[in-house]
N, C-alpha and C positions, 0 to 999 in steps of 0.2 A: 544643292535641290535647284532643280531649272523651272520650279514655279513656286510661288510661294501661296499656300495655304491658309485659311482664315483661323481657322487651330492654332496656326502656326506665328501667324500675325500676331495672337491676342498672346501668348506665350509672349512675343516681344515685348510686347507692348506692359508686360506686367511686370518684365526687367525691365525696363526701361524704372516703373515705377518704385520700385527697389532702390537703383541707383541715384537716384534722384530723392528719391526723400531720406536717403542720407548721405545727401551733398549736403542737403536746404540747408545746414547751418554756413557749412563754406561759401556756397553761394554767397547768404546773405552777407558776410564780410567782404565779400571781394567789393562792396561800394565804396567807390571813389572817393565821396565825402566820408570823413570823419565823424558823421553824426547818427546819432540812435534812429537812423532812417532807414537801415535796408536791407528790405521785403525781397528783394528780387528771388531767392531760392527758397520761399514762403510761398510767393504770387506763383509762382512755376508749379508747386506740389500740386497747391491746392487746384488749382484749374486740371491739372494731370491727371487727381484724383480723382473730380469731377465725372471727367471724361472714364475713366475706369469705371468709375460705379454705372453707369449705361451699361457697359458690355462681360462686366463680370461672369456675371452667372449664361452668357450667352454658349449654346450647346453645337456642337459642330458650326458656327458661324460661316458662310459665304466671304470672302472676304471686304466683299463692300457691301454688306448688312453692314461691318464689324466695322469700317474702315464709318462710314454714315453716320452713323450711330456715339464712337466715339468722339469725332470733331465734332460735333453736336453738341455732349456734352462737356466741351471741351469750353464749348464756347459761352453758353451758359454759364458758367461756373472761372469763368476767364476772371482774375484778377492782377489792376498793376496794368500796364502795355506792356509788357513780358509776356503776363500769361496770355492777354490779345494775340500775341503774335505768335504765339506757340497754340494756338488757339487754327490763325487761319494756315500756317506750315501744316497740318496732318489734313486739314480741310485739302490742301492741295493735293495729297497725299491719297486721296480717295483713287482707286483705278479710273483715269478716263477712260476705258473700253470698255463700256457698261454690259456689253456681251458675256463679258468672262464676269461671271459674277460669285462665280464659287474660287477662282484662285487667280492671282496675278505671275501673268511672265514677266520676262526679262524686259523687255519690250515695255511693255504696262509702268513697269515700277522705277522705269527713265524718265520715261514722261512725266509718271505721278511727280519726280523729284523734280522735275523742271517747273512743273505748271505750283508748287510748295514753294519755292524762291519766287516766283512769280506773285502768287499768294502774301506772302509777306513785305513785299517793298510796298506792297498796296495797301498793307493792314495800315500804315504811315504816311499822315498827310505829308513831312521833310523828310526820307529815308535816310539815315546816317550810314559813313561807313567804317567800320573796326568795330561791328555787332555782329549782335546773333543776325543779322541779315545778311550781310558779309560771308559769313560759316557758311549760310543755306546758299548762298548763288556759287559760292567759290570748290561746296563739297558735289555740289550739282555737276558745275560744271567739271570736275575732274573724274565723272564717270560718263556724261559724254564723249568726253575726246579718248578715252580709253572703251569707249562701248563694244565697239567690231569686236576687242578681243576676249571679252567677258564673258563666259561659259557656265555660269552659278551664282546665285541668291549672295551666296556668301561671298563671293569674289566682290562681285559686283558691292557690299556694302564693306566689305571690306578697305575699298579702294573711299569711297565714301566717307566711315570714319575717318579717315589717314587723313585725307584732306581737311575736314573740317577741324581734328587734333592742330593739324599745322598752322589754317588761318585763325584757329581759336588764339594759339602762340604770338600772331605778325596784329593783331586786333590794339596791342600794345605800342605797336608804331603806325598805328593809322589812326586811333582814332586822338582824336585832342589832348583831350585831358587825361586822358593814360598814361602820353607820354613822359617821361621820367620817373614814373613808379614800378615796381613789381608786378603792378596787378593788370589782370584779362579783360575781360569787357563778363557781368558777371550772364548776362544774360544769354551768351553765346556762351560761358561755362556752362550753364544747366541745360543747356543743348543738349553737347558733346556730351556730358552724362548717362539724360534717357538715350543716344547713342553706342552708347559700352552699355551700357545695360542693354543694350537690344544685339547688339553683338553677339557679345558672351554669349545668348541664346542660343544664335545658330551656329557656336561653336563647345553647346552640350551644358553650358553652366544655366539650369535650372531654379529661378527664383521661384515664392509666390507670395501673396499679401502677407500673410502670419507674422514673416520674416518681420516687418515695418511695423507689427501691429502688436511685437509681444517681444522682440530683439531688446539689447540695450545696445544701441551703438549710442558715440561721441557724437557726433552728430545733427541728432533728431532730442526733439522735447518728449522728455521720458511720459509726459502726459498726457499724451494722448493717444491715443488706440484709430484701427483705420475709422471706425467709425466717427468720434470725435473728428478729428480731421477733415473728412472728406465734405459733412454740413455739419458737423451740430460746432465747429469750428469758432461760428461768434453768435451761436442760438443756442445754450443749453438745455431750451426748454421742448421746442413745438409741438404737438399736439397728441393725444393720446385718442388712438384708434383701438376704435372695434366693428367690426361687422359680423352676417353671417355668409355665406351662403349654401344655396343649394345647387350639390354638383351635379354636373350635368353627367348622367348615367349613358352617357357614353363614350365619358372617358377613361380613361385607370389610370386614376389617380394616387399619387405619390409622395407621402404628406413630406419627409424627408427633401425631399426635391419642391418640392412648395418652399417646405420653409427655411433653404439656404438662396432660395432665389429672393425671398421679403428682406433677408439679414441683412442685406448691403441698406436698408434703406432703414431701420432705426434701431432699435434698440429696446427691452423688456418684451422679448417677443412670448407668447403664449401662441402654441397652436392644439386647438382640440379636432380629433374627429370624430363625427357621431353618425356611421352610415352614412349614409346623404347627407349632412348636416356638415359643415366646418365651423368654425365662430374663432376668429384670431382679435387678437391683441396685441396692438407695437408703438411703438415713443414712435414720430416722427414727425421729421419736415416737413416732410409732401404726402399729407395723405390721399387726395388725389391719383400720386401714380401708384401707391398703392389699392385704389377705387380701380382703376385702370387695368393693373395688373392680375387681381380680383375675377372678375368678368375673363376671363380665357377658363373660370375652370366653371363658370356657372354664373347661375341668377344673384347677384345679390336682394337678401333678404331686410335688410338693417343697419344702420350704419350711425355712425358716430366718431365726430373728431370735434374734441377739445383744447381750447390751447391752453398747453399750461402755463405759457406765462402772465396767462390775468387768474387762471386759479391758482396763482402761486399770491398775489396781493394780497396786503392786510385787507384790504375789505372786495373780495374779488365780485359779491355779488354786484355794488354797489358799481365799482370799474366793469362788469360783464353789461349791465346799462347802460352805463355811459358810451363802452364803444358801439352798444345797438343802435343807441340812436343815435350819433355820429353818424353809423351808418348807414343810414334810415333817411337823414336828413342829407347827405353826400350821394346819395343814391334818387333823390327827388328833385336836387335844386343840381343840375349840372349848371357848370361856368362854364365860362368864355373861357378862362385863362388859367393855371396850373403853375406851381412849385416844387418841383423835389429840389434837395442839395443835398451837398455831400459834407456833414457838421461832425468836427469831435470837442466835448467839452460842456458841459452842462449851461454856462450862461454865452457859450457862441448858437446851441443851441437856442436857446430862450431869445436872444437876438435877429435869430435867421427866423422866427417863427413869428416875430412879431413884423418884420419885412415882409411879411405876405408866404412865406413858406407853406409849403401843405406836408408835402410829407419829407422827414428827416432821416438819411440814412448814416447811421455812426459811422464813424470810418475818416481816412483822410491817411496823414503820415505813421504805419507802420501798420498800420487796419484796411487793406484797400478795399471795396466791396470790389462786387461779381456782376459781370451782366446781368446775372441771374436777377442779384438785389434789383440793380437800374430800374429793369424789366416788372417786377416785382411792387415796386416803389410808384410807375412811373401808373401800373394800370388799376392802384387803387386811388389815383387821383381820377376824380370826374370833374374833366373838362374837357372842351375841345384842341387847345392847345396848351402843351406840358412844358413848362422851360427847366432844364434843367442844368441846375452846376456846378462843375463837379469841384471845383475850390479847391485841386490837388493834380497837376500835371501825369500823372501814373495813374489817375483812373481816369482820365478824359479817351480812351481810346474803348473803356472797358462802359461807358454812359454813347457812345455813338455805336456800340456796336445794338447796346438794346434797343437802341433807335432804330437797327433794324429793321427789331423782332417784333417793333410792333407796327398796327395797321389798321388799328379804331382810332388813333388819334393823330393831330401835328406835335413831333417832338421837335423843339430847338435845343440843340446843347450848345451852351454857351462857354465857350474858350475864357472861363475864369480859370487859372491854376495854383491861385492864393487863395488865403478867408478874406485877405485885404482885396482879391481883383471880386471877390463873388460880394461881400459885402457893399463897394461902390457900383456893381451891375443893378442888384441890388436898388439901392439907394435912386436909380436910375430909371426902373421899371416903373411902365405909364399903361395897366388894365388897357387902357379907351385905347391906344394904339394897337397898328396891326403886330404882325410880329417882326416885317421886315423892318417897321419902323422901332420897335423895341429892341434889335440885335443891332439895329444901328448906333442906338446911341446907349446903349451898354457896353457895347465892343471898346466909342470913344472915350465914352468913361472910366473901361478897364485901362486903359494906353494915357490919362492922367494922371495918371495910378505910382507910385511908389511902392513895392514890398518888401515890406523887413522881416527877419525873425533873430529869437537869439535861441539860443541851445549850447548844447553842454559834446567835447572831443571823447566821442568810445575809444581813443585810440592816436597815440601818436602819427606826424603826416605833416605835409607840404604844401598848402596847394596858393597857386598862384606866388606864388613868393613866399609866401606867410607861412616863417613854422607854425607849427600845431603839436600841443599837448596833451597828453590824454590826461583828461577834467580840467581840461580849459574850456571858457566860456568862449564858443564861437556867434559873431553879428553876421548876418546872411544880407546881400541888397537884394533884392529881383536874379533870386536866383545859384550869385556869385556867393563865395566868402568870400570879407573885406577886410576881419582883424579876427584877433585869435585874444585873450587876459585871462587875469588870472581872477578878475573881480566880476563878476552879474554886471553888475551897476556899473563899471567902470564900462563894459562889453554896450549894453545899453546907449547908456549915457557917448557912445564915440559913432554908435550908428542912428541915434537921433542926427546930432553935427552930421555926420555925410544925407541923413537923406532931405533934411530940410536949410531948404532955400530961400533967398531975400522972398523970391514970387512964389513961393508955396503958404496956400493958404487954412488949411485943417490938418492935422491927428487928432490920428485916433489910438488906443493900444489898448489891446488884448492883453489880462494879464493872463499866465496859466495859471496852473493851480497847484503848483510849489512856489506860487511868489507872496508874502505875508503880508499883514497892514503895513507894517515900518517899511519895508521895502520900496512898496507902493507910494508915502506917501515922502518916500525918497525924491523918485524918477519923479511925483506930480508937484513938486516944491523946484529939482530941477529945471524942468519945461517952462513954468511961469518966471521959473527967474531969467531965463537963459534968447526964448522965443517969444514972439509977436506975433501970434495966430490963437484961434479960435482950437478947444484939441477936447477932446472926451477922453476920458478913459475906464472901458469896460472890466468888468472880471467876466473873465473866458471859460475856465478850467479846462484848460484845453493838456495836453497831454504833450509830451515831448518839446513844444519850443513852451521857452517861461515867459516868452517875447511875441506877440506879432504884432508889425506896427503898418498904419497908412498913411502917408504922406501926401495930400494935392495939392 
């Protein structure tokens, strides 16, 4: 084919979703660190599926409409750094020549691939070669260098995919942390899987989303279906939504098509067509989107959206009243400053709320919140200035993306990449100071502390010359693995000795949910007997990391 139509591009995108979902577990396992937080595959797949949700029911779309809706869906659903970069790549793939709205010719595709390359590099503060960035760059360059001889979309894409696969292989030698391993960059691997699926479509291999909702693949979580994976992954409740539409008499209403349009937004769907009146019931996380869609068919007569999470609480009436009261107070008393933070663990959430956090987003390692999660949390905070504390390097880009989508508030994203950094930054926060003054002091505080974690190894590995066996306990200092032990207590003690210096003045330890009272007493006695500094021990209740340690 000499041009790419919107319908064909949609088929390519769906094929890409199938290939990526099937490979998500394999991509997760490419994490170079043998710790239980490899989530690149699940992040990219969740991000990608949010884009598919936006375009899946489009009929005969123009390629421009399809590209814009898909890239917007990716951005809102972007999870982790890999998800944000992926969203920017596809934003660049929107055809540059807006006059060609129905289809894209070879020239437009070539230009779009170049723009995708630029967008990818702009998405990160410090671009690193040997990653998905390099793959996007190399593949686009290969098309550009051979463009004069390319005669079809299929040929163009073959060149792009072939170079992407070769570039992926080279990431092992380019990225320093991968040298000496048999691994390739996980984000780049995810992108190549998408390209494989898209290429397969052009060769006549057409897939449907049902294949990743009902088929049993060894590379996917069998408990997830399309709806679960799409937007109920972290929220099993949503809103019980009901509404009535007085149908527009000038429309030729098709109940089956209407039902198909709304089925990707939720579950428990009931649609009753009674002449000129349509009654709908659906459980959805996004009732606003359903109402907007419904208005295309006529006038809304009655609407209801009840939060099912509140309904399921033991004392639902009291919970609902508390929520209403809190909301009314928040609307009446706009604050100067508000704070949003990403935290996992009951104890850590309470600690961060005590330090002034207004909205806590449940997440962190293995549970990266999306751009949309950040946007929602920021909107809930009724303040002129909203500080966002990611507490994780892999969610920082999602927070920055959310900032760009907020127009009615001043959003400040604090560069806190660990729980200790976020905790320390909050201790230096002063609500009477300007955002500029606060940022200076918070960043200075972050640079004055060291962060440590203890977790377990999920596979045999070698990192920085340290031999690690599956099941060993790993001590991590400022993001680098520094030792490995068979005993968790030995790992904690070794990490404390590495972190605490003569000039250190304070120590804070957050215990994970798997640390019992006996082990806590052992660690407390070890600290008291071996170090002369102020220390505080807290029950963080966090997953993955048995110990999170801050030393100042």
